[in-house]
N, CA, C and O atoms as a printed pandas DataFrame, in Angstrom:
     atom_number atom_name residue_name chain_id  residue_number  x_coord  y_coord  z_coord
0              1         N          UNK        A               1    0.730   -1.060   -0.071
1              2        CA          UNK        A               1   -0.059    0.169    0.067
2              3         C          UNK        A               1    1.073    1.287    0.023
3              4         O          UNK        A               1    2.161    1.363    0.592
4              5         N          UNK        A               2    0.424    2.104   -0.846
5              6        CA          UNK        A               2    1.337    3.262   -0.986
6              7         C          UNK        A               2    1.046    4.434    0.028
7              8         O          UNK        A               2   -0.085    4.917   -0.017
8              9         N          UNK        A               3    1.901    4.915    0.891
9             10        CA          UNK        A               3    1.335    6.005    1.887
10            11         C          UNK        A               3    1.631    7.297    1.270
11            12         O          UNK        A               3    2.777    7.471    0.853
12            13         N          UNK        A               4    0.677    8.320    1.139
13            14        CA          UNK        A               4    0.832    9.594    0.787
14            15         C          UNK        A               4    0.899   10.495    1.924
15            16         O          UNK        A               4    0.124   10.277    2.854
16            17         N          UNK        A               5    1.729   11.503    1.996
17            18        CA          UNK        A               5    1.679   12.497    2.607
18            19         C          UNK        A               5    1.841   13.822    2.231
19            20         O          UNK        A               5    2.545   14.056    1.248
20            21         N          UNK        A               6    1.185   14.960    2.990
21            22        CA          UNK        A               6    0.781   15.970    2.638
22            23         C          UNK        A               6    2.293   16.897    2.565
23            24         O          UNK        A               6    3.195   16.576    3.338
24            25         N          UNK        A               7    2.456   17.839    1.772
25            26        CA          UNK        A               7    3.641   19.060    1.636
26            27         C          UNK        A               7    3.485   19.620    3.042
27            28         O          UNK        A               7    2.337   19.734    3.471
28            29         N          UNK        A               8    4.408   19.944    3.732
29            30        CA          UNK        A               8    4.634   20.738    4.875
30            31         C          UNK        A               8    4.371   22.209    4.238
31            32         O          UNK        A               8    3.892   23.035    5.014
32            33         N          UNK        A               9    4.557   22.500    3.297
33            34        CA          UNK        A               9    4.359   23.783    2.211
34            35         C          UNK        A               9    2.902   24.026    1.729
35            36         O          UNK        A               9    2.495   25.074    1.228
36            37         N          UNK        A              10    2.236   22.993    1.938
37            38        CA          UNK        A              10    0.605   23.116    1.405
38            39         C          UNK        A              10    0.174   24.270    2.015
39            40         O          UNK        A              10    0.783   24.845    2.916
40            41         N          UNK        A              11   -1.080   24.683    1.436
41            42        CA          UNK        A              11   -1.604   25.870    1.839
42            43         C          UNK        A              11   -2.627   25.275    3.135
43            44         O          UNK        A              11   -3.402   24.324    3.033
44            45         N          UNK        A              12   -2.406   26.070    4.295
45            46        CA          UNK        A              12   -3.086   25.767    5.544
46            47         C          UNK        A              12   -4.710   25.363    5.451
47            48         O          UNK        A              12   -5.235   24.500    6.155
48            49         N          UNK        A              13   -5.286   26.036    4.600
49            50        CA          UNK        A              13   -6.771   26.049    4.293
50            51         C          UNK        A              13   -7.067   24.853    3.538
51            52         O          UNK        A              13   -8.200   24.371    3.563
52            53         N          UNK        A              14   -6.204   24.384    2.925
53            54        CA          UNK        A              14   -6.605   23.118    2.004
54            55         C          UNK        A              14   -6.954   23.140    0.617
55            56         O          UNK        A              14   -7.548   22.314   -0.075
56            57         N          UNK        A              15   -6.394   24.405    0.321
57            58        CA          UNK        A              15   -6.866   24.770   -0.933
58            59         C          UNK        A              15   -5.605   24.486   -2.252
59            60         O          UNK        A              15   -5.831   24.263   -3.441
60            61         N          UNK        A              16   -4.598   24.564   -1.727
61            62        CA          UNK        A              16   -3.285   24.121   -2.734
62            63         C          UNK        A              16   -2.265   23.006   -1.882
63            64         O          UNK        A              16   -1.185   23.260   -1.349
64            65         N          UNK        A              17   -2.853   21.938   -1.931
65            66        CA          UNK        A              17   -2.341   20.796   -1.198
66            67         C          UNK        A              17   -1.686   19.669   -2.368
67            68         O          UNK        A              17   -2.239   19.122   -3.322
68            69         N          UNK        A              18   -0.484   19.594   -1.934
69            70        CA          UNK        A              18    0.230   18.718   -3.009
70            71         C          UNK        A              18    0.841   17.491   -1.788
71            72         O          UNK        A              18    1.347   17.728   -0.691
72            73         N          UNK        A              19    0.580   16.160   -2.438
73            74        CA          UNK        A              19    0.925   14.951   -1.596
74            75         C          UNK        A              19    2.032   14.361   -2.276
75            76         O          UNK        A              19    2.121   14.349   -3.503
76            77         N          UNK        A              20    3.041   13.775   -1.348
77            78        CA          UNK        A              20    4.027   13.041   -2.130
78            79         C          UNK        A              20    4.263   11.559   -1.501
79            80         O          UNK        A              20    4.107   11.354   -0.297
80            81         N          UNK        A              21    4.614   10.643   -2.328
81            82        CA          UNK        A              21    4.888    9.337   -1.679
82            83         C          UNK        A              21    6.107    8.649   -2.293
83            84         O          UNK        A              21    6.605    8.929   -3.384
84            85         N          UNK        A              22    6.463    7.827   -1.546
85            86        CA          UNK        A              22    7.747    6.884   -1.814
86            87         C          UNK        A              22    7.110    5.662   -2.664
87            88         O          UNK        A              22    6.310    4.837   -2.223
88            89         N          UNK        A              23    7.671    5.727   -4.065
89            90        CA          UNK        A              23    7.314    4.529   -4.770
90            91         C          UNK        A              23    8.255    3.774   -5.259
91            92         O          UNK        A              23    9.306    4.364   -5.506
92            93         N          UNK        A              24    8.209    2.468   -5.515
93            94        CA          UNK        A              24    9.337    1.858   -6.156
94            95         C          UNK        A              24   10.294    2.378   -6.952
95            96         O          UNK        A              24   10.165    2.241   -8.168
96            97         N          UNK        A              25   11.293    2.988   -6.480
97            98        CA          UNK        A              25   12.574    3.523   -7.354
98            99         C          UNK        A              25   11.959    4.998   -7.921
99           100         O          UNK        A              25   12.415    5.453   -8.970
100          101         N          UNK        A              26   10.843    5.764   -7.134
101          102        CA          UNK        A              26   10.476    6.936   -7.669
102          103         C          UNK        A              26    9.577    7.644   -6.567
103          104         O          UNK        A              26    9.109    7.112   -5.561
104          105         N          UNK        A              27    9.451    8.848   -6.946
105          106        CA          UNK        A              27    8.562    9.710   -5.734
106          107         C          UNK        A              27    7.310   10.178   -6.768
107          108         O          UNK        A              27    7.370   10.518   -7.949
108          109         N          UNK        A              28    6.213   10.069   -5.905
109          110        CA          UNK        A              28    4.693   10.050   -6.546
110          111         C          UNK        A              28    4.433   11.462   -6.203
111          112         O          UNK        A              28    4.823   11.869   -5.109
112          113         N          UNK        A              29    3.820   12.254   -7.012
113          114        CA          UNK        A              29    3.372   13.697   -6.653
114          115         C          UNK        A              29    1.790   13.607   -6.976
115          116         O          UNK        A              29    1.436   13.170   -8.071
116          117         N          UNK        A              30    0.942   13.979   -6.116
117          118        CA          UNK        A              30   -0.618   14.238   -6.753
118          119         C          UNK        A              30   -1.165   15.359   -6.055
119          120         O          UNK        A              30   -0.519   16.023   -5.245
120          121         N          UNK        A              31   -2.314   15.563   -6.357
121          122        CA          UNK        A              31   -3.004   16.619   -5.830
122          123         C          UNK        A              31   -4.103   15.972   -4.831
123          124         O          UNK        A              31   -4.908   15.089   -5.127
124          125         N          UNK        A              32   -3.969   16.528   -3.750
125          126        CA          UNK        A              32   -4.683   15.936   -2.640
126          127         C          UNK        A              32   -5.956   16.020   -2.678
127          128         O          UNK        A              32   -6.510   15.122   -2.044
128          129         N          UNK        A              33   -6.798   16.931   -3.299
129          130        CA          UNK        A              33   -7.941   17.172   -3.727
130          131         C          UNK        A              33   -8.522   16.144   -4.685
131          132         O          UNK        A              33   -9.730   15.929   -4.590
132          133         N          UNK        A              34   -7.918   15.577   -5.466
133          134        CA          UNK        A              34   -8.065   14.663   -6.537
134          135         C          UNK        A              34   -7.234   13.134   -6.255
135          136         O          UNK        A              34   -6.730   12.571   -7.227
136          137         N          UNK        A              35   -7.153   12.651   -5.180
137          138        CA          UNK        A              35   -6.522   11.543   -4.749
138          139         C          UNK        A              35   -6.641   10.209   -5.975
139          140         O          UNK        A              35   -5.682    9.517   -6.314
140          141         N          UNK        A              36   -7.860   10.092   -6.435
141          142        CA          UNK        A              36   -8.048    9.204   -7.354
142          143         C          UNK        A              36   -7.533    9.408   -9.026
143          144         O          UNK        A              36   -7.483    8.648   -9.992
144          145         N          UNK        A              37   -7.256   10.572   -8.842
145          146        CA          UNK        A              37   -6.667   10.960  -10.320
146          147         C          UNK        A              37   -5.230   10.217  -10.539
147          148         O          UNK        A              37   -4.627    9.706   -9.596
148          149         N          UNK        A              38   -4.794   10.212  -11.746
149          150        CA          UNK        A              38   -3.317   10.028  -12.005
150          151         C          UNK        A              38   -2.407   10.782  -11.197
151          152         O          UNK        A              38   -2.665   11.948  -10.899
152          153         N          UNK        A              39   -1.152   10.093  -10.744
153          154        CA          UNK        A              39   -0.103   11.042  -10.292
154          155         C          UNK        A              39    0.908   11.093  -11.032
155          156         O          UNK        A              39    1.115   10.289  -11.941
156          157         N          UNK        A              40    1.755   12.169  -10.689
157          158        CA          UNK        A              40    2.915   12.317  -11.400
158          159         C          UNK        A              40    4.211   11.293  -10.737
159          160         O          UNK        A              40    4.378   11.122   -9.530
160          161         N          UNK        A              41    4.952   10.754  -11.691
161          162        CA          UNK        A              41    6.011   10.016  -11.094
162          163         C          UNK        A              41    7.398   10.412  -11.472
163          164         O          UNK        A              41    7.642   10.572  -12.668
164          165         N          UNK        A              42    8.252   10.573  -10.656
165          166        CA          UNK        A              42    9.586   11.227  -11.044
166          167         C          UNK        A              42   10.563   10.425  -10.328
167          168         O          UNK        A              42   10.345    9.968   -9.206
168          169         N          UNK        A              43   11.744   10.238  -11.039
169          170        CA          UNK        A              43   12.927    9.503  -10.404
170          171         C          UNK        A              43   13.298   10.284   -8.967
171          172         O          UNK        A              43   12.801   11.395   -8.785
172          173         N          UNK        A              44   13.973    9.832   -8.178
173          174        CA          UNK        A              44   14.706   10.659   -7.021
174          175         C          UNK        A              44   15.518   11.930   -7.542
175          176         O          UNK        A              44   15.510   13.002   -6.936
176          177         N          UNK        A              45   16.179   11.718   -8.654
177          178        CA          UNK        A              45   17.188   12.786   -9.006
178          179         C          UNK        A              45   16.035   13.763   -9.569
179          180         O          UNK        A              45   15.981   14.865   -9.024
180          181         N          UNK        A              46   15.124   13.498  -10.573
181          182        CA          UNK        A              46   14.227   14.296  -11.113
182          183         C          UNK        A              46   13.400   15.181  -10.130
183          184         O          UNK        A              46   13.004   16.331  -10.321
184          185         N          UNK        A              47   13.228   14.393   -9.042
185          186        CA          UNK        A              47   12.309   15.307   -7.759
186          187         C          UNK        A              47   13.366   16.222   -7.112
187          188         O          UNK        A              47   13.093   17.379   -6.793
188          189         N          UNK        A              48   14.578   15.674   -6.928
189          190        CA          UNK        A              48   15.371   16.584   -5.939
190          191         C          UNK        A              48   15.619   17.704   -7.025
191          192         O          UNK        A              48   15.672   18.853   -6.585
192          193         N          UNK        A              49   15.784   17.523   -8.416
193          194        CA          UNK        A              49   15.957   18.986   -9.257
194          195         C          UNK        A              49   14.888   19.666   -9.155
195          196         O          UNK        A              49   15.055   20.850   -8.865
196          197         N          UNK        A              50   13.657   19.247   -9.323
197          198        CA          UNK        A              50   12.369   19.897   -9.058
198          199         C          UNK        A              50   12.125   20.951   -7.859
199          200         O          UNK        A              50   11.754   22.125   -7.854
200          201         N          UNK        A              51   12.472   20.077   -6.889
201          202        CA          UNK        A              51   12.344   20.791   -5.615
202          203         C          UNK        A              51   13.473   21.858   -5.435
203          204         O          UNK        A              51   13.172   22.917   -4.884
204          205         N          UNK        A              52   14.553   21.679   -5.797
205          206        CA          UNK        A              52   15.699   22.657   -6.215
206          207         C          UNK        A              52   15.300   23.805   -6.779
207          208         O          UNK        A              52   15.405   24.896   -6.219
208          209         N          UNK        A              53   14.754   23.603   -8.077
209          210        CA          UNK        A              53   14.385   24.610   -9.064
210          211         C          UNK        A              53   13.150   25.521   -8.233
211          212         O          UNK        A              53   13.163   26.742   -8.395
212          213         N          UNK        A              54   12.244   24.992   -7.476
213          214        CA          UNK        A              54   11.274   25.393   -6.838
214          215         C          UNK        A              54   11.499   26.369   -5.817
215          216         O          UNK        A              54   10.851   27.407   -5.683
216          217         N          UNK        A              55   12.442   25.986   -5.110
217          218        CA          UNK        A              55   12.939   26.529   -3.986
218          219         C          UNK        A              55   13.758   27.963   -4.468
219          220         O          UNK        A              55   13.571   28.977   -3.795
220          221         N          UNK        A              56   14.466   27.997   -5.390
221          222        CA          UNK        A              56   14.958   29.285   -6.248
222          223         C          UNK        A              56   14.295   29.835   -7.177
223          224         O          UNK        A              56   14.896   30.626   -7.903
224          225         N          UNK        A              57   12.886   29.572   -7.408
225          226        CA          UNK        A              57   12.195   30.336   -8.179
226          227         C          UNK        A              57   12.544   30.181   -9.535
227          228         O          UNK        A              57   12.557   31.173  -10.264
228          229         N          UNK        A              58   12.841   29.020   -9.985
229          230        CA          UNK        A              58   13.794   28.816  -11.482
230          231         C          UNK        A              58   12.881   27.812  -12.087
231          232         O          UNK        A              58   13.471   26.775  -12.394
232          233         N          UNK        A              59   11.484   27.828  -12.371
233          234        CA          UNK        A              59   10.791   26.895  -13.183
234          235         C          UNK        A              59   10.643   27.417  -14.540
235          236         O          UNK        A              59   10.107   26.598  -15.286
236          237         N          UNK        A              60   10.898   28.331  -14.995
237          238        CA          UNK        A              60   10.820   29.138  -16.385
238          239         C          UNK        A              60   12.023   28.896  -17.078
239          240         O          UNK        A              60   12.071   29.414  -18.194
240          241         N          UNK        A              61   13.030   28.235  -16.709
241          242        CA          UNK        A              61   14.247   28.423  -17.493
242          243         C          UNK        A              61   15.585   27.644  -16.811
243          244         O          UNK        A              61   16.685   27.712  -17.360
C-alpha cells in the first residue's frame, strides 16, 4: 500500500495541497483534492531537481 503525505508547504486552508509518496524507485506527486486521479511519477534525481528549482524560483528556465 502506498502512503501519501501532504507537503509541509501546502496551503493551511487545504486549497493548494500537494501530496508525495515513496514509490518503487520513484517519487509520486499528486493533488490531494483529486486522490483518485493519476499522479506524476519522478525519479528521485528528477524530484530533487524539481524541489531545488522551486526553492530558487527557477521553473521557467
